[in-house]
C-alpha positions in Angstrom: -120.1 78.9 142.8 -116.9 80.8 142.3 -116.7 81.9 145.9 -117.4 78.3 147.1 -114.5 77.0 144.9 -112.2 79.7 146.3 -113.2 78.7 149.8 -112.7 75.0 149.0 -109.2 75.7 147.6 -108.3 77.7 150.7 -109.4 74.9 153.0 -107.2 72.5 151.1 -104.2 74.7 151.3 -104.5 75.7 154.9 -106.4 72.9 156.7 -103.4 71.8 158.7 -102.7 75.3 160.1 -106.5 75.9 160.6 -106.9 72.8 162.7 -103.9 73.7 164.7 -105.1 77.2 165.2 -108.4 75.9 166.4 -106.8 73.8 169.0 -104.7 76.7 170.3 -107.8 79.0 170.2 -109.7 76.5 172.3 -106.9 76.1 174.9 -106.5 79.9 175.1 -110.3 80.3 175.4 -110.4 78.2 178.6 -109.2 80.9 181.0 -110.7 83.8 179.0 -114.2 82.3 178.6 -114.3 81.0 182.2 -113.3 84.4 183.6 -115.8 86.4 181.5 -118.6 83.9 182.4 -118.0 84.8 186.0 -118.1 88.5 185.2 -121.5 87.9 183.6 -122.7 86.3 186.9 -122.5 82.7 185.7 -120.4 79.7 187.0 -117.1 79.5 185.2 -118.0 76.3 183.3 -120.6 78.2 181.3 -117.8 80.0 179.6 -116.7 76.6 178.2 -120.3 75.8 177.2 -120.3 79.0 175.2 -117.2 77.9 173.3 -118.8 74.9 171.7 -122.2 75.2 169.9 -122.1 79.0 169.3 -118.6 78.8 167.7 -119.6 75.9 165.6 -122.8 77.6 164.2 -120.9 80.8 163.6 -118.1 79.0 161.7 -120.7 77.4 159.4 -122.7 80.6 158.7 -120.2 83.4 158.6 -118.6 84.9 155.5 -115.4 85.7 157.5 -112.7 83.1 156.9 -110.8 83.6 160.1 -112.7 85.5 162.7 -113.3 83.9 166.1 -116.3 84.4 168.4 -116.9 83.4 172.0 -117.7 84.6 175.5 -116.1 88.0 175.6 -115.5 91.0 177.8 -117.9 93.7 176.7 -121.2 91.8 176.7 -120.2 89.9 179.9 -119.6 93.1 181.7 -122.9 94.6 180.5 -124.8 91.5 181.6 -123.0 91.5 185.0 -123.9 95.2 185.4 -127.6 94.4 184.6 -127.7 91.6 187.2 -126.3 94.1 189.8 -128.9 96.7 188.9 -131.6 94.0 189.3 -130.1 93.0 192.7 -129.6 89.4 191.6 -126.7 87.6 193.2 -124.0 86.3 190.8 -124.0 82.6 190.1 -127.4 82.2 191.9 -130.1 80.0 190.4 -132.1 83.1 189.5 -129.1 84.7 187.8 -128.5 81.5 185.9 -132.1 81.6 184.7 -132.1 85.3 183.8 -128.9 85.5 181.8 -130.0 83.1 179.0 -133.2 85.2 178.6 -130.9 88.2 177.9 -129.0 86.1 175.3 -132.2 85.1 173.5 -133.3 88.8 173.4 -129.9 89.7 171.9 -130.4 87.1 169.2 -133.9 88.5 168.6 -132.4 92.0 168.0 -130.0 90.5 165.5 -132.9 89.2 163.5 -134.5 92.6 163.6 -131.1 94.1 162.5 -131.0 91.7 159.6 -134.6 92.6 158.5 -133.6 96.3 158.4 -130.1 95.5 156.9 -128.5 97.4 159.7 -125.1 95.9 158.9 -124.7 98.6 156.1 -123.8 101.1 158.8 -120.3 99.6 158.9 -119.8 100.7 155.3 -119.8 104.3 156.6 -116.9 103.6 159.0 -113.6 105.0 157.6 -110.2 103.3 158.1 -109.1 105.9 160.8 -112.3 105.3 162.7 -112.0 101.6 162.4 -108.3 101.6 163.5 -109.1 103.9 166.5 -112.1 101.8 167.5 -110.2 98.4 167.4 -107.2 99.9 169.2 -109.4 101.3 171.9 -111.1 97.9 172.3 -107.8 96.1 172.4 -106.2 98.4 175.0 -109.4 98.3 177.1 -109.2 94.5 177.3 -105.4 94.6 177.9 -106.1 96.8 180.9 -108.8 94.4 182.1 -106.2 91.6 182.0 -103.2 93.4 183.5 -104.0 92.6 187.2 -104.0 88.9 186.4 -100.3 89.2 185.4 -99.3 89.9 189.0 -101.8 87.8 190.9 -104.8 90.1 191.0 -108.4 89.7 189.6 -109.5 91.2 186.2 -111.3 94.5 186.1 -114.3 95.8 184.1 -115.5 99.1 182.8 -113.7 102.0 181.1 -110.1 103.3 181.2 -110.3 105.3 184.4 -112.1 102.6 186.3 -109.7 100.0 185.0 -106.6 102.1 186.0 -108.1 102.6 189.5 -108.8 98.8 189.7 -105.1 98.1 188.8 -104.0 100.4 191.6 -106.4 98.7 194.0 -104.9 95.3 193.1 -101.3 96.4 193.7 -101.3 95.2 197.3 -101.9 91.7 195.9 -98.7 92.0 193.8 -96.9 88.7 193.5 -93.4 88.9 192.1 -93.1 85.4 190.7 -96.4 85.6 188.8 -95.4 89.0 187.4 -92.0 87.6 186.2 -93.7 84.6 184.6 -96.1 86.9 182.8 -93.5 89.5 181.6 -91.0 86.8 180.5 -93.8 85.1 178.5 -94.7 88.4 176.8 -91.0 89.1 176.0 -90.4 85.6 174.6 -93.6 85.7 172.4 -92.8 89.1 171.0 -89.2 88.3 170.3 -90.1 85.0 168.6 -92.7 86.8 166.5 -90.0 89.1 165.2 -87.1 86.6 164.6 -88.8 83.2 164.2 -92.4 84.1 163.2 -93.2 80.6 161.9 -92.8 79.0 165.4 -96.1 78.9 167.2 -94.7 80.4 170.4 -98.1 80.8 172.0 -98.4 77.0 172.1 -94.9 76.5 173.2 -95.4 78.9 176.2 -98.8 77.3 177.0 -97.1 73.8 177.2 -94.0 75.3 178.9 -96.2 76.9 181.6 -97.9 73.5 182.3 -94.5 71.8 182.5 -93.2 74.4 184.9 -96.2 73.8 187.1 -95.9 70.0 186.9 -92.2 70.1 187.8 -91.9 73.0 190.3 -95.4 73.2 191.7 -95.6 76.9 191.1 -98.9 77.1 193.1 -96.9 76.4 196.3 -95.1 79.7 195.8 -98.3 81.6 195.2 -98.9 81.4 191.5 -102.5 81.2 190.6 -103.7 78.3 188.4 -106.9 77.7 186.5 -109.8 77.0 188.8 -111.0 73.4 189.2 -114.4 72.9 187.7 -116.8 70.0 187.3 -117.1 69.8 183.6 -119.5 67.9 181.3 -121.2 68.5 178.0 -123.9 71.3 178.3 -127.6 70.3 178.6 -129.6 72.2 176.0 -132.8 73.9 177.2 -135.1 76.9 176.5 -135.5 79.7 179.0 -138.6 79.7 181.2 -141.5 81.5 179.4 -142.5 83.2 182.6 -139.1 84.8 183.0 -139.5 86.3 179.5 -142.7 88.0 180.5 -141.4 89.0 184.0 -138.1 90.6 182.9 -138.9 91.6 179.3 -139.4 95.3 180.1 -136.2 95.5 182.2 -134.0 93.7 179.6 -135.3 94.5 176.1 -133.5 97.9 175.9 -130.4 96.5 177.5 -130.4 93.7 175.0 -130.6 96.2 172.2 -127.5 97.9 173.6 -125.6 94.7 173.9 -126.6 93.6 170.4 -125.4 97.0 169.1 -122.0 96.6 170.8 -121.6 93.1 169.4 -122.6 94.1 165.9 -120.3 97.1 165.8 -117.3 95.4 167.4 -117.6 92.2 165.5 -118.4 93.7 162.1 -115.6 96.2 162.4 -113.0 93.7 163.6 -114.0 91.0 161.1 -114.2 93.6 158.4 -110.6 94.6 159.2 -109.4 91.0 158.6 -111.5 90.8 155.4 -109.8 94.0 154.1 -106.4 92.7 155.2 -106.8 89.5 153.2 -109.0 90.9 150.4 -112.0 88.7 151.4 -115.6 89.7 150.8 -117.6 90.1 153.9 -121.5 90.1 153.7 -122.7 92.2 156.7 -126.3 91.0 156.4 -125.2 87.4 156.4 -123.0 88.1 159.4 -126.1 89.4 161.3 -127.7 86.0 160.8 -124.6 84.3 162.0 -124.7 86.5 165.2 -128.3 85.6 165.7 -127.6 81.9 165.4 -124.6 82.0 167.7 -126.6 83.8 170.4 -129.5 81.4 170.1 -127.0 78.6 170.6 -125.6 80.5 173.6 -129.1 80.9 175.0 -130.0 77.2 174.8 -126.7 76.3 176.6 -127.5 78.8 179.4 -124.6 81.1 178.4 -124.3 84.9 178.3 -124.4 86.8 174.9 -121.7 85.7 172.5 -119.4 88.3 170.9 -116.6 88.5 168.4 -113.2 87.9 170.1 -110.5 90.3 169.0 -107.9 88.6 171.2 -108.6 85.1 170.0 -108.9 86.2 166.4 -105.4 87.8 166.7 -104.0 84.5 168.0 -105.7 82.5 165.1 -104.3 85.0 162.6 -100.8 84.8 164.0 -100.9 81.0 163.5 -101.8 81.4 159.8 -105.6 80.6 160.1 -107.4 81.2 156.7 -110.7 79.3 157.0 -113.4 78.4 159.5 -112.1 74.9 159.7 -110.5 76.6 162.7 -113.9 77.1 164.4 -114.8 73.5 163.9 -111.5 72.4 165.3 -111.9 74.8 168.3 -115.4 73.5 169.1 -114.3 69.9 168.9 -111.3 70.6 171.1 -113.5 72.2 173.7 -115.8 69.1 173.6 -112.7 67.0 174.4 -111.8 69.4 177.2 -115.3 69.2 178.7 -115.2 65.4 178.5 -111.6 64.6 179.6 -109.7 67.8 180.3 -110.7 68.8 183.8 -107.6 67.2 185.4 -105.3 69.0 183.0 -106.7 72.5 183.7 -105.0 72.5 187.1 -101.5 72.7 185.4 -102.2 76.0 183.6 -100.6 79.1 185.3 -102.9 82.1 185.0 -100.0 84.6 184.4 -98.8 82.6 181.4 -102.3 82.4 179.9 -102.9 86.1 180.6 -99.6 87.0 178.9 -100.6 85.0 175.8 -103.9 86.9 175.6 -102.1 90.3 176.0 -99.6 89.6 173.2 -102.5 88.7 170.9 -104.2 91.9 171.8 -101.1 93.9 171.2 -101.2 92.6 167.6 -104.5 94.4 166.9 -103.3 97.8 168.2 -103.0 99.9 165.0 -99.6 101.5 165.8 -98.5 101.5 162.2 -101.7 103.3 161.1 -101.3 105.7 164.0 -97.8 106.7 162.8 -98.7 106.8 159.2 -101.7 109.2 159.8 -99.5 111.4 162.1 -97.0 111.7 159.2 -99.4 112.2 156.3 -102.8 113.4 157.5 -103.2 115.1 160.9 -106.9 115.5 160.3 -107.4 111.7 159.9 -105.0 111.2 162.9 -107.3 113.3 165.0 -110.3 111.2 163.8 -108.3 108.0 164.8 -107.5 109.4 168.2 -111.1 110.6 168.9 -112.4 107.1 168.1 -109.7 105.6 170.2 -110.2 107.8 173.2 -114.0 107.5 172.8 -113.9 103.8 173.3 -111.4 104.0 176.2 -113.4 106.7 178.1 -117.0 106.0 177.2 -117.1 102.3 176.3 -117.7 100.3 173.2 -121.3 101.4 172.6 -120.6 105.1 172.8 -117.3 104.6 171.0 -119.3 103.1 168.1 -121.7 106.1 168.1 -118.7 108.5 168.2 -117.0 106.6 165.3 -120.1 106.7 163.1 -120.6 110.4 163.7 -116.9 111.0 163.0 -117.2 109.1 159.7 -120.2 111.1 158.6 -118.4 114.3 159.7 -115.3 113.2 157.7 -117.5 112.7 154.6 -119.1 116.1 155.1 -115.7 117.8 155.4 -114.4 116.2 152.3 -117.6 117.3 150.4 -117.3 120.9 151.7 -113.5 121.1 150.9 -113.0 119.2 147.7 -109.7 119.3 145.7 -109.3 122.4 143.5 -106.6 123.7 141.2 -105.9 126.5 138.8 -104.7 125.1 135.4 -102.7 126.3 132.4 -100.6 125.0 129.6 -97.0 123.8 129.3 -95.2 125.3 126.3 -95.1 122.9 123.4 -97.7 120.5 124.8 -101.4 119.9 124.6 -103.8 119.4 127.5 -104.2 121.5 130.6 -102.0 121.1 133.7 -102.2 122.2 137.4 -100.2 125.3 137.9 -99.2 124.2 141.4 -98.3 120.7 140.5 -96.3 121.4 137.3 -93.6 124.0 137.6 -93.5 124.6 133.8 -97.2 125.1 133.4 -98.2 128.8 132.7 -101.6 130.5 132.8 -103.1 131.4 129.5 -102.9 135.2 129.1 -105.9 137.1 130.5 -107.6 133.8 131.5 -108.4 132.0 134.7 -109.1 128.3 134.4 -110.4 126.8 137.7 -110.8 123.1 138.3 -113.3 122.1 141.0 -113.4 118.4 141.8 -116.5 117.9 143.9 -120.2 118.3 144.0 -121.3 121.9 144.3 -123.8 122.8 147.0 -124.7 125.2 149.7 -121.8 124.4 152.0 -119.0 124.9 149.4 -120.4 127.5 146.9 -118.8 130.3 149.0 -115.4 128.7 148.6 -116.0 128.2 144.9 -116.8 131.9 144.4 -114.0 133.1 146.8 -111.3 131.1 144.9 -112.4 132.6 141.6 -112.6 136.2 142.9 -109.1 135.9 144.4 -107.7 134.7 141.1 -109.2 137.5 139.0 -106.8 140.3 138.1 -107.4 143.7 136.4 -106.4 142.2 133.0 -108.6 139.0 133.3 -111.0 138.7 130.3 -112.5 135.2 130.9 -113.0 132.7 133.7 -113.4 129.0 132.7 -114.5 126.4 135.2 -113.3 122.8 134.6 -116.4 121.1 136.1 -115.7 117.5 135.2 -115.7 116.7 138.9 -119.1 118.3 139.6 -121.7 115.6 139.5 -124.6 117.4 141.2 -125.6 120.9 142.3 -128.3 122.0 144.6 -130.6 125.0 144.3 -128.3 127.3 146.3 -125.4 126.5 144.1 -127.5 126.9 140.9 -128.7 130.3 142.0 -125.2 131.5 142.9 -123.8 130.3 139.6 -126.3 132.5 137.8 -125.4 135.4 140.1 -121.6 134.8 139.5 -122.2 134.8 135.7 -124.2 138.0 135.8 -121.6 139.8 138.0 -118.7 138.8 135.9 -120.4 139.8 132.7 -121.1 143.2 134.1 -117.4 143.6 134.7 -116.6 142.6 131.2 -115.4 139.1 132.1 -116.8 136.0 130.3 -117.8 133.1 132.5 -117.9 129.5 131.3 -118.8 126.1 132.9 -117.2 123.3 130.9 -116.2 119.6 130.7 -119.1 118.3 132.9 -121.6 115.5 132.1 -124.8 116.5 130.3 -126.9 115.5 133.3 -125.6 118.6 135.1 -127.2 120.8 132.5 -130.5 119.0 133.3 -130.1 119.8 137.0 -129.4 123.4 136.2 -132.5 123.8 134.1 -134.7 122.2 136.8 -133.2 124.4 139.6 -133.6 127.7 137.8 -130.2 127.9 136.2 -131.3 127.7 132.5 -130.0 131.2 132.0 -126.5 129.8 132.1 -127.2 127.6 129.1 -129.1 130.2 127.1 -126.5 132.9 127.7 -123.7 130.6 126.4 -122.0 130.2 129.7 -122.1 126.4 129.4 -119.7 124.8 126.9 -118.8 121.2 126.4 -115.0 121.6 126.6 -112.4 124.2 127.8 -111.2 124.5 124.2 -114.7 125.5 122.9 -115.1 128.0 125.8 -111.8 129.6 124.9 -112.8 129.7 121.2 -116.0 131.4 122.2 -113.9 134.0 124.1 -111.9 134.6 120.9 -108.8 132.5 121.8 -107.4 130.0 119.4 -104.5 127.5 119.6 -101.6 127.9 120.2 -102.7 130.0 123.2 -100.6 133.0 124.3 -99.2 132.2 127.7 -97.9 134.4 130.5 -94.3 133.8 129.6 -91.1 134.1 131.6 -87.5 133.2 131.3 -88.1 129.6 132.2 -90.7 129.2 129.5 -88.5 130.8 126.9 -85.6 128.5 127.9 -87.9 125.4 127.6 -88.9 126.4 124.0 -85.3 126.6 123.1 -84.5 123.1 124.4 -83.0 120.4 122.2 -85.2 117.4 121.5 -83.2 115.2 124.0 -83.6 117.9 126.7 -87.3 118.1 126.0 -87.6 114.4 126.4 -85.8 114.4 129.7 -87.9 117.4 130.8 -91.1 115.5 130.0 -89.9 112.7 132.2 -89.3 115.1 135.1 -92.8 116.5 134.6 -94.2 113.0 135.1 -92.3 112.7 138.4 -93.4 116.2 139.4 -97.0 115.2 138.8 -96.6 112.0 140.8 -94.4 113.3 143.7 -94.9 117.1 143.8 -92.1 118.9 145.7 -90.3 115.6 146.2 -89.9 115.0 142.4 -86.2 115.9 142.1 -85.1 113.7 145.0 -87.3 110.8 143.8 -86.0 111.0 140.2 -82.4 111.1 141.4 -83.1 108.0 143.6 -84.7 106.1 140.8 -81.8 106.8 138.4 -79.4 105.6 141.1 -81.4 102.4 141.5 -81.4 101.9 137.7 -77.6 102.3 137.6 -77.2 99.7 140.3 -79.5 97.3 138.5 -82.2 97.4 141.3 -85.0 98.1 138.8 -86.2 95.4 136.3 -85.4 96.3 132.7 -89.1 96.2 131.6 -90.0 98.8 134.3 -87.4 101.4 133.1 -89.0 104.1 130.9 -87.4 104.2 127.4 -86.1 107.7 127.8 -84.1 106.6 130.9 -82.8 103.6 129.1 -81.5 105.9 126.3 -80.1 108.3 128.9 -78.4 105.4 130.9 -76.9 104.0 127.7 -75.6 107.4 126.7 -73.9 107.8 130.1 -72.3 104.4 129.9 -71.1 105.1 126.4 -69.6 108.4 127.7 -67.7 106.5 130.4 -66.3 104.0 127.9 -65.0 106.9 125.7 -63.4 108.5 128.7 -61.6 105.3 129.5 -60.4 104.9 125.9 -59.0 108.5 125.9 
């Protein structure tokens, strides 16, 4: 009920933008859908048929507030390739009978996916993989569209085939078409930056039609939308005999197409859901995909897919609900009934430029730059998914992405965060020695924090870190195991061995701070000796007491520690504040603290967000300045 109320409120707030976005999506879908229908081996008008009932059903059933579906590149290209392999002529009666069979089979696979809850696979896709995948899909479709900017025909396939196709189309280069396309792109991108509230895609769509009406651009070689005989689609079921005849040839191909649609659409719609903090139900989405493809089948269309380009256009126009899909479907009905004479005024280069600018919006350039700066490993994952889609196609790109995500999980499990900890003079608790410059080790003691599950793949690192930290004067090793939730039999066996080895060297070994369930696992896996020998203690403090150390612990002191003990109370307060910054920002702490103090002096930080110690410090400095003026 709460979700329904939220959706109703959203519709009330955004219905005007959503209706307008639907109209624009329908108009932009005309050239896209017609072109992809022809790639799938169908007459162009079937692309318009696939933009009515399938979109309407998806809009009713989906849990995504703003995603758009329709006849799209990847499934169309896969169906076209299948027809070629079956030696069926494109747009022939046999091809028009076979393609809906494929669409029905795709819908059937989605029902199977729903039964087995296959949508959960997307939860294992990380942000870098998702960003690389969507960027790869976006760039692939851009490359497909590029020839249409200069008067050529769109391409299909992967990046090398598409680049070769662009080169093949260069002899067809038409300067006026290219200028129209490039100027359209430049105007839309400039308007997006400086006047983002103006729906420049619609302005350019109308502007292109006006230019054609006034100057007759087609007389100078500019391609226009093809003339089609349009009417509402006639609903019918595929021939049962065709199901039997082609079932063996198409069932595996249909599985591949359904897999591509599921991955691409779930990933892209999930990206929008994350962007606007919406809740996407993957299993409900699979039912929506089944329904939209059943609708595509009864209208004679090729498989229906999520459209990244049209979703980008809808998002840029402020769409926030599926009122947009209803509006788009009704607009397409009007086009089918009355719009045929108007199609002849739409220049292809302008429409292509609109699609390309929408696709440019889904390229994750910000994520690419961010990962390059902060995490080269995740940047590599991003690039592998990106290149995988470009080189091997969407299906293999999805497989690569899933494998990368599982690999990333494995790497994080094998190399969890670790730290050696100690005490800061005059304070309680234990602090990372690396993250806190004032923290010092307890004398003759190694305290090692391991923040991950302990198993066969990382127990070597665990033991190696401890061994490298041990010195000739070390008397005890304490493991802060609060981050260890589970152990396997390999880790349990090695822990027993580590304990025995250290005891023989006169070094006490303790496992502390963990949940009691870890003790149960140790007993089941043969590690009961650790508990019986006293190597397991509830807290670090109890372990140190067992080793004969009581508070205040003797630290490995140096001049810095001695100076800190001699500080005044005001200096200690300031020092504690610096420690907070050091914990938060690491090596950047000094610069960050100086920047924040400068912002406070300039009044750029709200009073309630200023820590009390900085307020006191700031008031002291202001009072000092006043006294100087008086002197």
